[in-house]
mmCIF file of the N, C-alpha and C atoms, coordinates in Angstrom:
data_MODEL
# 
_entry.id   MODEL 
# 
loop_
_atom_site.group_PDB 
_atom_site.id 
_atom_site.type_symbol 
_atom_site.label_atom_id 
_atom_site.label_alt_id 
_atom_site.label_comp_id 
_atom_site.label_asym_id 
_atom_site.label_entity_id 
_atom_site.label_seq_id 
_atom_site.pdbx_PDB_ins_code 
_atom_site.Cartn_x 
_atom_site.Cartn_y 
_atom_site.Cartn_z 
_atom_site.occupancy 
_atom_site.B_iso_or_equiv 
_atom_site.pdbx_formal_charge 
_atom_site.auth_seq_id 
_atom_site.auth_comp_id 
_atom_site.auth_asym_id 
_atom_site.auth_atom_id 
_atom_site.pdbx_PDB_model_num 
ATOM 1   N N  . MET A 1 1  ? 0.891   -0.946 0.132   1.00 0.00 ? 1  MET A N  1 
ATOM 2   C CA . MET A 1 1  ? 0.206   0.315  0.033   1.00 0.00 ? 1  MET A CA 1 
ATOM 3   C C  . MET A 1 1  ? 0.595   1.339  0.067   1.00 0.00 ? 1  MET A C  1 
ATOM 4   N N  . GLU A 1 2  ? 2.027   1.279  0.518   1.00 0.00 ? 2  GLU A N  1 
ATOM 5   C CA . GLU A 1 2  ? 2.966   2.178  0.792   1.00 0.00 ? 2  GLU A CA 1 
ATOM 6   C C  . GLU A 1 2  ? 3.631   2.935  -0.760  1.00 0.00 ? 2  GLU A C  1 
ATOM 7   N N  . LEU A 1 3  ? 3.687   2.057  -1.241  1.00 0.00 ? 3  LEU A N  1 
ATOM 8   C CA . LEU A 1 3  ? 4.399   1.470  -2.817  1.00 0.00 ? 3  LEU A CA 1 
ATOM 9   C C  . LEU A 1 3  ? 3.597   2.292  -3.515  1.00 0.00 ? 3  LEU A C  1 
ATOM 10  N N  . PHE A 1 4  ? 2.091   1.707  -4.042  1.00 0.00 ? 4  PHE A N  1 
ATOM 11  C CA . PHE A 1 4  ? 0.350   2.567  -4.212  1.00 0.00 ? 4  PHE A CA 1 
ATOM 12  C C  . PHE A 1 4  ? 0.611   3.773  -3.977  1.00 0.00 ? 4  PHE A C  1 
ATOM 13  N N  . LEU A 1 5  ? 0.910   4.116  -2.751  1.00 0.00 ? 5  LEU A N  1 
ATOM 14  C CA . LEU A 1 5  ? 1.070   5.745  -2.152  1.00 0.00 ? 5  LEU A CA 1 
ATOM 15  C C  . LEU A 1 5  ? 2.227   7.168  -2.609  1.00 0.00 ? 5  LEU A C  1 
ATOM 16  N N  . SER A 1 6  ? 3.338   6.087  -2.810  1.00 0.00 ? 6  SER A N  1 
ATOM 17  C CA . SER A 1 6  ? 3.988   6.811  -3.604  1.00 0.00 ? 6  SER A CA 1 
ATOM 18  C C  . SER A 1 6  ? 4.295   7.120  -4.690  1.00 0.00 ? 6  SER A C  1 
ATOM 19  N N  . ILE A 1 7  ? 4.020   5.698  -5.806  1.00 0.00 ? 7  ILE A N  1 
ATOM 20  C CA . ILE A 1 7  ? 3.769   5.707  -7.234  1.00 0.00 ? 7  ILE A CA 1 
ATOM 21  C C  . ILE A 1 7  ? 2.925   6.721  -7.745  1.00 0.00 ? 7  ILE A C  1 
ATOM 22  N N  . LEU A 1 8  ? 1.645   6.804  -6.392  1.00 0.00 ? 8  LEU A N  1 
ATOM 23  C CA . LEU A 1 8  ? 0.138   8.049  -6.990  1.00 0.00 ? 8  LEU A CA 1 
ATOM 24  C C  . LEU A 1 8  ? 0.062   8.770  -7.911  1.00 0.00 ? 8  LEU A C  1 
ATOM 25  N N  . PRO A 1 9  ? 1.144   9.983  -7.156  1.00 0.00 ? 9  PRO A N  1 
ATOM 26  C CA . PRO A 1 9  ? 2.111   11.648 -7.221  1.00 0.00 ? 9  PRO A CA 1 
ATOM 27  C C  . PRO A 1 9  ? 2.533   11.249 -9.277  1.00 0.00 ? 9  PRO A C  1 
ATOM 28  N N  . TRP A 1 10 ? 2.760   10.645 -9.251  1.00 0.00 ? 10 TRP A N  1 
ATOM 29  C CA . TRP A 1 10 ? 3.796   10.472 -10.207 1.00 0.00 ? 10 TRP A CA 1 
ATOM 30  C C  . TRP A 1 10 ? 3.339   10.039 -11.781 1.00 0.00 ? 10 TRP A C  1 
ATOM 31  N N  . ALA A 1 11 ? 2.097   9.289  -10.897 1.00 0.00 ? 11 ALA A N  1 
ATOM 32  C CA . ALA A 1 11 ? 1.284   8.587  -12.376 1.00 0.00 ? 11 ALA A CA 1 
ATOM 33  C C  . ALA A 1 11 ? -0.134  9.482  -12.644 1.00 0.00 ? 11 ALA A C  1 
ATOM 34  N N  . GLN A 1 12 ? -0.197  10.149 -11.804 1.00 0.00 ? 12 GLN A N  1 
ATOM 35  C CA . GLN A 1 12 ? -1.251  11.949 -12.083 1.00 0.00 ? 12 GLN A CA 1 
ATOM 36  C C  . GLN A 1 12 ? -0.470  12.772 -12.595 1.00 0.00 ? 12 GLN A C  1 
ATOM 37  N N  . ILE A 1 13 ? 0.688   12.919 -12.454 1.00 0.00 ? 13 ILE A N  1 
ATOM 38  C CA . ILE A 1 13 ? 1.213   13.881 -13.458 1.00 0.00 ? 13 ILE A CA 1 
ATOM 39  C C  . ILE A 1 13 ? 2.307   13.212 -14.791 1.00 0.00 ? 13 ILE A C  1 
ATOM 40  N N  . ALA A 1 14 ? 2.146   11.881 -14.878 1.00 0.00 ? 14 ALA A N  1 
ATOM 41  C CA . ALA A 1 14 ? 1.920   11.092 -16.741 1.00 0.00 ? 14 ALA A CA 1 
ATOM 42  C C  . ALA A 1 14 ? 0.952   11.104 -17.254 1.00 0.00 ? 14 ALA A C  1 
ATOM 43  N N  . LEU A 1 15 ? -0.603  11.042 -16.008 1.00 0.00 ? 15 LEU A N  1 
ATOM 44  C CA . LEU A 1 15 ? -1.650  10.976 -16.747 1.00 0.00 ? 15 LEU A CA 1 
ATOM 45  C C  . LEU A 1 15 ? -2.293  12.561 -17.460 1.00 0.00 ? 15 LEU A C  1 
ATOM 46  N N  . SER A 1 16 ? -2.014  13.338 -16.501 1.00 0.00 ? 16 SER A N  1 
ATOM 47  C CA . SER A 1 16 ? -2.111  15.099 -17.186 1.00 0.00 ? 16 SER A CA 1 
ATOM 48  C C  . SER A 1 16 ? -1.314  15.388 -17.633 1.00 0.00 ? 16 SER A C  1 
ATOM 49  N N  . VAL A 1 17 ? 0.272   15.509 -18.141 1.00 0.00 ? 17 VAL A N  1 
ATOM 50  C CA . VAL A 1 17 ? 0.368   16.086 -19.050 1.00 0.00 ? 17 VAL A CA 1 
ATOM 51  C C  . VAL A 1 17 ? -0.080  15.123 -20.923 1.00 0.00 ? 17 VAL A C  1 
ATOM 52  N N  . LEU A 1 18 ? 0.073   13.697 -20.219 1.00 0.00 ? 18 LEU A N  1 
ATOM 53  C CA . LEU A 1 18 ? -0.422  12.856 -21.279 1.00 0.00 ? 18 LEU A CA 1 
ATOM 54  C C  . LEU A 1 18 ? -1.913  13.302 -22.464 1.00 0.00 ? 18 LEU A C  1 
ATOM 55  N N  . LEU A 1 19 ? -3.173  13.806 -21.334 1.00 0.00 ? 19 LEU A N  1 
ATOM 56  C CA . LEU A 1 19 ? -3.944  14.376 -21.314 1.00 0.00 ? 19 LEU A CA 1 
ATOM 57  C C  . LEU A 1 19 ? -4.614  15.743 -22.526 1.00 0.00 ? 19 LEU A C  1 
ATOM 58  N N  . ILE A 1 20 ? -3.346  16.132 -21.513 1.00 0.00 ? 20 ILE A N  1 
ATOM 59  C CA . ILE A 1 20 ? -3.105  17.792 -22.559 1.00 0.00 ? 20 ILE A CA 1 
ATOM 60  C C  . ILE A 1 20 ? -2.174  17.053 -23.353 1.00 0.00 ? 20 ILE A C  1 
ATOM 61  N N  . ALA A 1 21 ? -1.885  16.711 -23.996 1.00 0.00 ? 21 ALA A N  1 
ATOM 62  C CA . ALA A 1 21 ? -0.923  16.481 -25.420 1.00 0.00 ? 21 ALA A CA 1 
ATOM 63  C C  . ALA A 1 21 ? -1.937  15.920 -26.124 1.00 0.00 ? 21 ALA A C  1 
ATOM 64  N N  . ALA A 1 22 ? -2.652  14.679 -25.655 1.00 0.00 ? 22 ALA A N  1 
ATOM 65  C CA . ALA A 1 22 ? -4.027  14.135 -26.479 1.00 0.00 ? 22 ALA A CA 1 
ATOM 66  C C  . ALA A 1 22 ? -5.262  15.500 -26.773 1.00 0.00 ? 22 ALA A C  1 
ATOM 67  N N  . ILE A 1 23 ? -5.443  16.044 -25.876 1.00 0.00 ? 23 ILE A N  1 
ATOM 68  C CA . ILE A 1 23 ? -6.352  17.371 -25.930 1.00 0.00 ? 23 ILE A CA 1 
ATOM 69  C C  . ILE A 1 23 ? -5.820  18.365 -27.528 1.00 0.00 ? 23 ILE A C  1 
ATOM 70  N N  . LEU A 1 24 ? -4.385  18.706 -26.896 1.00 0.00 ? 24 LEU A N  1 
ATOM 71  C CA . LEU A 1 24 ? -4.436  19.534 -27.823 1.00 0.00 ? 24 LEU A CA 1 
ATOM 72  C C  . LEU A 1 24 ? -3.655  19.281 -29.435 1.00 0.00 ? 24 LEU A C  1 
ATOM 73  N N  . LEU A 1 25 ? -3.436  18.070 -29.613 1.00 0.00 ? 25 LEU A N  1 
ATOM 74  C CA . LEU A 1 25 ? -3.323  17.191 -30.653 1.00 0.00 ? 25 LEU A CA 1 
ATOM 75  C C  . LEU A 1 25 ? -4.209  17.384 -31.660 1.00 0.00 ? 25 LEU A C  1 
ATOM 76  N N  . GLN A 1 26 ? -5.762  16.788 -30.808 1.00 0.00 ? 26 GLN A N  1 
ATOM 77  C CA . GLN A 1 26 ? -7.066  16.805 -31.660 1.00 0.00 ? 26 GLN A CA 1 
ATOM 78  C C  . GLN A 1 26 ? -7.251  18.620 -32.387 1.00 0.00 ? 26 GLN A C  1 
ATOM 79  N N  . ARG A 1 27 ? -7.871  18.777 -33.570 1.00 0.00 ? 27 ARG A N  1 
ATOM 80  C CA . ARG A 1 27 ? -7.686  19.335 -34.850 1.00 0.00 ? 27 ARG A CA 1 
ATOM 81  C C  . ARG A 1 27 ? -9.707  19.965 -34.159 1.00 0.00 ? 27 ARG A C  1 
ATOM 82  N N  . SER A 1 28 ? -9.788  20.991 -34.122 1.00 0.00 ? 28 SER A N  1 
ATOM 83  C CA . SER A 1 28 ? -10.955 21.877 -34.157 1.00 0.00 ? 28 SER A CA 1 
ATOM 84  C C  . SER A 1 28 ? -11.509 22.267 -35.101 1.00 0.00 ? 28 SER A C  1 
ATOM 85  N N  . SER A 1 29 ? -12.870 22.145 -36.034 1.00 0.00 ? 29 SER A N  1 
ATOM 86  C CA . SER A 1 29 ? -13.199 22.317 -37.230 1.00 0.00 ? 29 SER A CA 1 
ATOM 87  C C  . SER A 1 29 ? -13.915 23.713 -36.701 1.00 0.00 ? 29 SER A C  1 
ATOM 88  N N  . ALA A 1 30 ? -13.638 23.965 -35.955 1.00 0.00 ? 30 ALA A N  1 
ATOM 89  C CA . ALA A 1 30 ? -14.341 25.468 -35.550 1.00 0.00 ? 30 ALA A CA 1 
ATOM 90  C C  . ALA A 1 30 ? -13.787 26.316 -35.908 1.00 0.00 ? 30 ALA A C  1 
ATOM 91  N N  . GLY A 1 31 ? -12.215 26.545 -35.336 1.00 0.00 ? 31 GLY A N  1 
ATOM 92  C CA . GLY A 1 31 ? -11.003 26.983 -35.487 1.00 0.00 ? 31 GLY A CA 1 
ATOM 93  C C  . GLY A 1 31 ? -11.222 28.291 -34.360 1.00 0.00 ? 31 GLY A C  1 
ATOM 94  N N  . LEU A 1 32 ? -10.196 28.989 -34.619 1.00 0.00 ? 32 LEU A N  1 
ATOM 95  C CA . LEU A 1 32 ? -10.330 30.525 -33.367 1.00 0.00 ? 32 LEU A CA 1 
ATOM 96  C C  . LEU A 1 32 ? -11.475 31.108 -33.309 1.00 0.00 ? 32 LEU A C  1 
ATOM 97  N N  . GLY A 1 33 ? -12.050 31.519 -35.090 1.00 0.00 ? 33 GLY A N  1 
ATOM 98  C CA . GLY A 1 33 ? -13.319 32.379 -34.470 1.00 0.00 ? 33 GLY A CA 1 
ATOM 99  C C  . GLY A 1 33 ? -14.312 31.284 -33.865 1.00 0.00 ? 33 GLY A C  1 
ATOM 100 N N  . GLY A 1 34 ? -14.669 30.731 -33.970 1.00 0.00 ? 34 GLY A N  1 
ATOM 101 C CA . GLY A 1 34 ? -15.852 29.262 -32.833 1.00 0.00 ? 34 GLY A CA 1 
ATOM 102 C C  . GLY A 1 34 ? -15.361 29.708 -31.594 1.00 0.00 ? 34 GLY A C  1 
ATOM 103 N N  . ALA A 1 35 ? -14.525 30.076 -31.667 1.00 0.00 ? 35 ALA A N  1 
ATOM 104 C CA . ALA A 1 35 ? -14.182 30.191 -29.892 1.00 0.00 ? 35 ALA A CA 1 
ATOM 105 C C  . ALA A 1 35 ? -14.686 31.328 -28.700 1.00 0.00 ? 35 ALA A C  1 
ATOM 106 N N  . PHE A 1 36 ? -14.997 32.672 -30.163 1.00 0.00 ? 36 PHE A N  1 
ATOM 107 C CA . PHE A 1 36 ? -15.389 33.237 -29.694 1.00 0.00 ? 36 PHE A CA 1 
ATOM 108 C C  . PHE A 1 36 ? -16.656 33.932 -30.005 1.00 0.00 ? 36 PHE A C  1 
ATOM 109 N N  . GLY A 1 37 ? -17.524 32.572 -30.861 1.00 0.00 ? 37 GLY A N  1 
ATOM 110 C CA . GLY A 1 37 ? -18.813 33.406 -30.666 1.00 0.00 ? 37 GLY A CA 1 
ATOM 111 C C  . GLY A 1 37 ? -19.117 32.899 -32.527 1.00 0.00 ? 37 GLY A C  1 
ATOM 112 N N  . GLY A 1 38 ? -17.981 33.540 -32.619 1.00 0.00 ? 38 GLY A N  1 
ATOM 113 C CA . GLY A 1 38 ? -18.118 33.674 -34.136 1.00 0.00 ? 38 GLY A CA 1 
ATOM 114 C C  . GLY A 1 38 ? -18.070 32.046 -35.096 1.00 0.00 ? 38 GLY A C  1 
ATOM 115 N N  . SER A 1 39 ? -18.804 32.002 -35.773 1.00 0.00 ? 39 SER A N  1 
ATOM 116 C CA . SER A 1 39 ? -19.198 30.925 -37.096 1.00 0.00 ? 39 SER A CA 1 
ATOM 117 C C  . SER A 1 39 ? -19.089 31.487 -38.873 1.00 0.00 ? 39 SER A C  1 
ATOM 118 N N  . ASP A 1 40 ? -19.011 30.326 -39.118 1.00 0.00 ? 40 ASP A N  1 
ATOM 119 C CA . ASP A 1 40 ? -18.868 30.134 -40.916 1.00 0.00 ? 40 ASP A CA 1 
ATOM 120 C C  . ASP A 1 40 ? -20.419 30.454 -41.046 1.00 0.00 ? 40 ASP A C  1 
ATOM 121 N N  . GLY A 1 41 ? -21.327 29.782 -40.433 1.00 0.00 ? 41 GLY A N  1 
ATOM 122 C CA . GLY A 1 41 ? -22.955 29.691 -41.382 1.00 0.00 ? 41 GLY A CA 1 
ATOM 123 C C  . GLY A 1 41 ? -23.548 28.672 -41.811 1.00 0.00 ? 41 GLY A C  1 
ATOM 124 N N  . GLY A 1 42 ? -22.138 27.482 -41.368 1.00 0.00 ? 42 GLY A N  1 
ATOM 125 C CA . GLY A 1 42 ? -22.501 26.585 -42.190 1.00 0.00 ? 42 GLY A CA 1 
ATOM 126 C C  . GLY A 1 42 ? -22.321 25.264 -40.831 1.00 0.00 ? 42 GLY A C  1 
ATOM 127 N N  . VAL A 1 43 ? -23.040 24.391 -40.896 1.00 0.00 ? 43 VAL A N  1 
ATOM 128 C CA . VAL A 1 43 ? -23.041 23.575 -40.253 1.00 0.00 ? 43 VAL A CA 1 
ATOM 129 C C  . VAL A 1 43 ? -22.330 22.342 -40.898 1.00 0.00 ? 43 VAL A C  1 
ATOM 130 N N  . THR A 1 44 ? -20.934 21.781 -40.425 1.00 0.00 ? 44 THR A N  1 
ATOM 131 C CA . THR A 1 44 ? -20.088 20.434 -41.375 1.00 0.00 ? 44 THR A CA 1 
ATOM 132 C C  . THR A 1 44 ? -20.355 19.324 -40.449 1.00 0.00 ? 44 THR A C  1 
ATOM 133 N N  . HIS A 1 45 ? -20.884 18.675 -40.778 1.00 0.00 ? 45 HIS A N  1 
ATOM 134 C CA . HIS A 1 45 ? -20.495 16.907 -39.320 1.00 0.00 ? 45 HIS A CA 1 
ATOM 135 C C  . HIS A 1 45 ? -19.632 16.133 -40.339 1.00 0.00 ? 45 HIS A C  1 
ATOM 136 N N  . THR A 1 46 ? -18.458 15.892 -39.658 1.00 0.00 ? 46 THR A N  1 
ATOM 137 C CA . THR A 1 46 ? -17.386 14.618 -39.873 1.00 0.00 ? 46 THR A CA 1 
ATOM 138 C C  . THR A 1 46 ? -17.326 14.020 -39.173 1.00 0.00 ? 46 THR A C  1 
ATOM 139 N N  . THR A 1 47 ? -17.296 12.742 -39.985 1.00 0.00 ? 47 THR A N  1 
ATOM 140 C CA . THR A 1 47 ? -16.711 11.501 -38.817 1.00 0.00 ? 47 THR A CA 1 
ATOM 141 C C  . THR A 1 47 ? -15.131 10.911 -38.237 1.00 0.00 ? 47 THR A C  1 
ATOM 142 N N  . ARG A 1 48 ? -15.691 11.130 -37.263 1.00 0.00 ? 48 ARG A N  1 
ATOM 143 C CA . ARG A 1 48 ? -13.166 10.694 -37.032 1.00 0.00 ? 48 ARG A CA 1 
ATOM 144 C C  . ARG A 1 48 ? -12.597 9.215  -37.635 1.00 0.00 ? 48 ARG A C  1 
ATOM 145 N N  . ARG A 1 49 ? -11.890 9.405  -38.342 1.00 0.00 ? 49 ARG A N  1 
ATOM 146 C CA . ARG A 1 49 ? -11.482 8.353  -38.761 1.00 0.00 ? 49 ARG A CA 1 
ATOM 147 C C  . ARG A 1 49 ? -9.534  7.960  -38.672 1.00 0.00 ? 49 ARG A C  1 
ATOM 148 N N  . GLY A 1 50 ? -9.148  6.633  -38.810 1.00 0.00 ? 50 GLY A N  1 
ATOM 149 C CA . GLY A 1 50 ? -7.965  6.433  -38.572 1.00 0.00 ? 50 GLY A CA 1 
ATOM 150 C C  . GLY A 1 50 ? -7.352  6.900  -36.705 1.00 0.00 ? 50 GLY A C  1 
ATOM 151 N N  . PHE A 1 51 ? -6.573  7.519  -37.199 1.00 0.00 ? 51 PHE A N  1 
ATOM 152 C CA . PHE A 1 51 ? -5.548  7.764  -36.072 1.00 0.00 ? 51 PHE A CA 1 
ATOM 153 C C  . PHE A 1 51 ? -6.384  9.304  -35.798 1.00 0.00 ? 51 PHE A C  1 
ATOM 154 N N  . ASP A 1 52 ? -7.199  10.036 -36.342 1.00 0.00 ? 52 ASP A N  1 
ATOM 155 C CA . ASP A 1 52 ? -8.187  10.660 -35.477 1.00 0.00 ? 52 ASP A CA 1 
ATOM 156 C C  . ASP A 1 52 ? -9.031  10.322 -34.041 1.00 0.00 ? 52 ASP A C  1 
ATOM 157 N N  . ARG A 1 53 ? -9.596  8.883  -34.778 1.00 0.00 ? 53 ARG A N  1 
ATOM 158 C CA . ARG A 1 53 ? -10.825 8.104  -34.066 1.00 0.00 ? 53 ARG A CA 1 
ATOM 159 C C  . ARG A 1 53 ? -9.808  7.087  -32.804 1.00 0.00 ? 53 ARG A C  1 
ATOM 160 N N  . THR A 1 54 ? -8.257  6.799  -33.248 1.00 0.00 ? 54 THR A N  1 
ATOM 161 C CA . THR A 1 54 ? -7.856  6.293  -31.857 1.00 0.00 ? 54 THR A CA 1 
ATOM 162 C C  . THR A 1 54 ? -6.986  7.491  -30.929 1.00 0.00 ? 54 THR A C  1 
ATOM 163 N N  . LEU A 1 55 ? -7.400  8.619  -31.508 1.00 0.00 ? 55 LEU A N  1 
ATOM 164 C CA . LEU A 1 55 ? -6.484  9.436  -30.277 1.00 0.00 ? 55 LEU A CA 1 
ATOM 165 C C  . LEU A 1 55 ? -7.465  9.928  -30.014 1.00 0.00 ? 55 LEU A C  1 
ATOM 166 N N  . PHE A 1 56 ? -9.185  10.135 -30.247 1.00 0.00 ? 56 PHE A N  1 
ATOM 167 C CA . PHE A 1 56 ? -10.233 10.712 -29.751 1.00 0.00 ? 56 PHE A CA 1 
ATOM 168 C C  . PHE A 1 56 ? -10.316 9.505  -28.460 1.00 0.00 ? 56 PHE A C  1 
ATOM 169 N N  . GLN A 1 57 ? -10.392 8.265  -28.934 1.00 0.00 ? 57 GLN A N  1 
ATOM 170 C CA . GLN A 1 57 ? -10.642 7.017  -27.753 1.00 0.00 ? 57 GLN A CA 1 
ATOM 171 C C  . GLN A 1 57 ? -9.579  7.456  -26.652 1.00 0.00 ? 57 GLN A C  1 
ATOM 172 N N  . ALA A 1 58 ? -8.052  7.523  -27.221 1.00 0.00 ? 58 ALA A N  1 
ATOM 173 C CA . ALA A 1 58 ? -7.412  7.402  -26.228 1.00 0.00 ? 58 ALA A CA 1 
ATOM 174 C C  . ALA A 1 58 ? -6.899  8.652  -25.343 1.00 0.00 ? 58 ALA A C  1 
ATOM 175 N N  . THR A 1 59 ? -7.736  9.583  -25.663 1.00 0.00 ? 59 THR A N  1 
ATOM 176 C CA . THR A 1 59 ? -8.356  10.424 -24.380 1.00 0.00 ? 59 THR A CA 1 
ATOM 177 C C  . THR A 1 59 ? -9.193  10.643 -23.708 1.00 0.00 ? 59 THR A C  1 
ATOM 178 N N  . ILE A 1 60 ? -10.807 9.467  -24.461 1.00 0.00 ? 60 ILE A N  1 
ATOM 179 C CA . ILE A 1 60 ? -10.657 9.191  -23.499 1.00 0.00 ? 60 ILE A CA 1 
ATOM 180 C C  . ILE A 1 60 ? -10.585 8.115  -22.532 1.00 0.00 ? 60 ILE A C  1 
ATOM 181 N N  . VAL A 1 61 ? -9.652  7.577  -22.546 1.00 0.00 ? 61 VAL A N  1 
ATOM 182 C CA . VAL A 1 61 ? -9.311  6.494  -21.767 1.00 0.00 ? 61 VAL A CA 1 
ATOM 183 C C  . VAL A 1 61 ? -7.942  7.084  -20.807 1.00 0.00 ? 61 VAL A C  1 
ATOM 184 N N  . ILE A 1 62 ? -7.220  7.702  -21.426 1.00 0.00 ? 62 ILE A N  1 
ATOM 185 C CA . ILE A 1 62 ? -6.681  8.709  -20.898 1.00 0.00 ? 62 ILE A CA 1 
ATOM 186 C C  . ILE A 1 62 ? -7.343  9.591  -19.765 1.00 0.00 ? 62 ILE A C  1 
ATOM 187 N N  . ALA A 1 63 ? -8.846  10.123 -19.498 1.00 0.00 ? 63 ALA A N  1 
ATOM 188 C CA . ALA A 1 63 ? -9.778  11.008 -18.803 1.00 0.00 ? 63 ALA A CA 1 
ATOM 189 C C  . ALA A 1 63 ? -10.490 10.202 -17.406 1.00 0.00 ? 63 ALA A C  1 
ATOM 190 N N  . ILE A 1 64 ? -10.062 8.663  -18.007 1.00 0.00 ? 64 ILE A N  1 
ATOM 191 C CA . ILE A 1 64 ? -11.187 7.925  -17.020 1.00 0.00 ? 64 ILE A CA 1 
ATOM 192 C C  . ILE A 1 64 ? -10.397 7.982  -15.929 1.00 0.00 ? 64 ILE A C  1 
ATOM 193 N N  . LEU A 1 65 ? -8.661  7.516  -16.414 1.00 0.00 ? 65 LEU A N  1 
ATOM 194 C CA . LEU A 1 65 ? -7.339  7.231  -15.566 1.00 0.00 ? 65 LEU A CA 1 
ATOM 195 C C  . LEU A 1 65 ? -7.086  7.893  -15.102 1.00 0.00 ? 65 LEU A C  1 
ATOM 196 N N  . PHE A 1 66 ? -7.304  8.996  -15.485 1.00 0.00 ? 66 PHE A N  1 
ATOM 197 C CA . PHE A 1 66 ? -6.689  9.867  -14.660 1.00 0.00 ? 66 PHE A CA 1 
ATOM 198 C C  . PHE A 1 66 ? -7.732  10.289 -13.639 1.00 0.00 ? 66 PHE A C  1 
ATOM 199 N N  . ALA A 1 67 ? -9.542  10.133 -13.831 1.00 0.00 ? 67 ALA A N  1 
ATOM 200 C CA . ALA A 1 67 ? -10.200 10.524 -12.468 1.00 0.00 ? 67 ALA A CA 1 
ATOM 201 C C  . ALA A 1 67 ? -9.943  9.070  -12.169 1.00 0.00 ? 67 ALA A C  1 
ATOM 202 N N  . LEU A 1 68 ? -9.955  8.166  -12.397 1.00 0.00 ? 68 LEU A N  1 
ATOM 203 C CA . LEU A 1 68 ? -10.135 7.192  -10.943 1.00 0.00 ? 68 LEU A CA 1 
ATOM 204 C C  . LEU A 1 68 ? -8.882  7.087  -10.142 1.00 0.00 ? 68 LEU A C  1 
ATOM 205 N N  . SER A 1 69 ? -7.612  8.004  -10.799 1.00 0.00 ? 69 SER A N  1 
ATOM 206 C CA . SER A 1 69 ? -6.436  8.235  -9.813  1.00 0.00 ? 69 SER A CA 1 
ATOM 207 C C  . SER A 1 69 ? -6.279  8.913  -8.999  1.00 0.00 ? 69 SER A C  1 
ATOM 208 N N  . ALA A 1 70 ? -7.420  10.479 -9.380  1.00 0.00 ? 70 ALA A N  1 
ATOM 209 C CA . ALA A 1 70 ? -7.269  10.682 -8.762  1.00 0.00 ? 70 ALA A CA 1 
ATOM 210 C C  . ALA A 1 70 ? -8.675  10.832 -7.604  1.00 0.00 ? 70 ALA A C  1 
ATOM 211 N N  . PHE A 1 71 ? -9.656  10.021 -8.307  1.00 0.00 ? 71 PHE A N  1 
ATOM 212 C CA . PHE A 1 71 ? -10.615 9.694  -6.795  1.00 0.00 ? 71 PHE A CA 1 
ATOM 213 C C  . PHE A 1 71 ? -9.802  8.281  -5.666  1.00 0.00 ? 71 PHE A C  1 
ATOM 214 N N  . ALA A 1 72 ? -8.793  8.003  -5.813  1.00 0.00 ? 72 ALA A N  1 
ATOM 215 C CA . ALA A 1 72 ? -7.552  7.137  -5.406  1.00 0.00 ? 72 ALA A CA 1 
ATOM 216 C C  . ALA A 1 72 ? -6.847  7.942  -4.038  1.00 0.00 ? 72 ALA A C  1 
ATOM 217 N N  . ALA A 1 73 ? -6.149  9.177  -5.211  1.00 0.00 ? 73 ALA A N  1 
ATOM 218 C CA . ALA A 1 73 ? -6.047  9.589  -4.009  1.00 0.00 ? 73 ALA A CA 1 
ATOM 219 C C  . ALA A 1 73 ? -6.891  9.997  -3.024  1.00 0.00 ? 73 ALA A C  1 
ATOM 220 N N  . PHE A 1 74 ? -7.934  10.632 -3.139  1.00 0.00 ? 74 PHE A N  1 
ATOM 221 C CA . PHE A 1 74 ? -9.102  11.433 -2.459  1.00 0.00 ? 74 PHE A CA 1 
ATOM 222 C C  . PHE A 1 74 ? -8.997  10.317 -1.144  1.00 0.00 ? 74 PHE A C  1 
ATOM 223 N N  . LEU A 1 75 ? -9.616  9.189  -2.172  1.00 0.00 ? 75 LEU A N  1 
ATOM 224 C CA . LEU A 1 75 ? -10.158 8.342  -0.821  1.00 0.00 ? 75 LEU A CA 1 
ATOM 225 C C  . LEU A 1 75 ? -9.045  7.563  0.253   1.00 0.00 ? 75 LEU A C  1 
ATOM 226 N N  . PHE A 1 76 ? -7.795  7.517  -0.324  1.00 0.00 ? 76 PHE A N  1 
ATOM 227 C CA . PHE A 1 76 ? -6.263  6.930  0.261   1.00 0.00 ? 76 PHE A CA 1 
ATOM 228 C C  . PHE A 1 76 ? -5.342  8.385  1.059   1.00 0.00 ? 76 PHE A C  1 
# 
């Protein structure tokens, strides 16, 4: 148990860095104008394929692992 508690902060740091990198690697179809309320007027729906889909799924898995590690740190 002591080993788990000594590794947990380092695992959280690694997961947070991976999560930030995975989020930043995803491209946004809205662009910078969409962040401030502007839009191009058209609605486009694109499906994720290849690396985009893998990156999206990896982001979800990393986020779940980070949430579980934060919950474990809260409990112990």
